[in-house]
N, C-alpha and C positions, 0 to 999 in steps of 0.2 A: 496647924500649920503654923510656925513662927516668922514673923517677918523680920527682916533686916534694915536697917535705918542708918543712913551714913549722910553725914553734912560736906558739902563740896564748896569750894570757892574756885570760882571761873574767871580767868583772864583773856577777852578778848581784844584781836588787833594788837597783839603783843609787837608788829613790826619786825619779826624776826626772817629770815630769809627761808626757813623751814616751817614755823609753826605760826597757825593763825589766829588758833586758841589753844589756851592750857587748862585742863582741870586739875585740881590738887582735891584728893580726897584728907578729910581731917582728922587728928586723932580725935579721941573723945576729950583729951586736955587742951585742946588749941581753944584760943579766944574766941568767942560769938564775933561773928564777921558783920554784925548789925551795930556793935557797939561801938563808939568812936575812936577809942584806943584799941580794940580788938581788928578793925579793918585796916588800922593804919600798921599793925604789927602783920597780919596777913599780908597785905598788899606788898610791904617791903621784904619780907620773907619768900613770897612768890617771884618777885622781880630779881631778885638775887639768884634763884634756883634756875630762872629762865635766863639770865645772863650767863650763870656759868656754864648752863648747859648748851648755850648758843657759841660761847666762844670755844669750847672742846669739840665742836663740830667740825670736820674739812672743810676750808673755804673752797667756794663754787671757783673754777677757774675763770678767769677774766674773758668775756668773749670779743673784747676789744683788741687782742692780738690776731693779726692777720694771718689768713691761712699761709701765705708765703713765708712769712717770720716763722711758723711752727714747723713749716718744711725745713727751711732753711737751718732751724736749729736741731731737728733730728738729722739731717743730712750731715751738719757737721758733727755732732754726737757720733755716731756710727763710723765717720772717716777717722775721726781721733782715735777711738776705740780699735779700731782695726789697725790703725799704725803703731798702738802701744803694744798689741797683740802681736804683729809682725817683728817689732823690733825686739820683743822677748823670746819668741822663736828663733831668732838670727843668733841672739846670744848664748841661746843654751843649744842651739847646733841642730835643730828640729830640723830645719829645711835644708 
């Protein structure tokens, strides 16, 4: 039986909204994480990937908006869309 060995790079406490830790499986051509230049290259690349992934995620809705404000916004949207539909129906003579 043959084993498999992979090198990994781990980032902890990335400070993201969704990520606590991130693990990267390195290619065979990746620099050695223990060398000064290699660790700097890996850290920079890992930070770039985490930053881009975090930016592309949908942002979490702010919980600071009061429930009354959200309900009022919903009611205003429903009323205005009903008004538009009613106006179109009157113009087309459907009602």
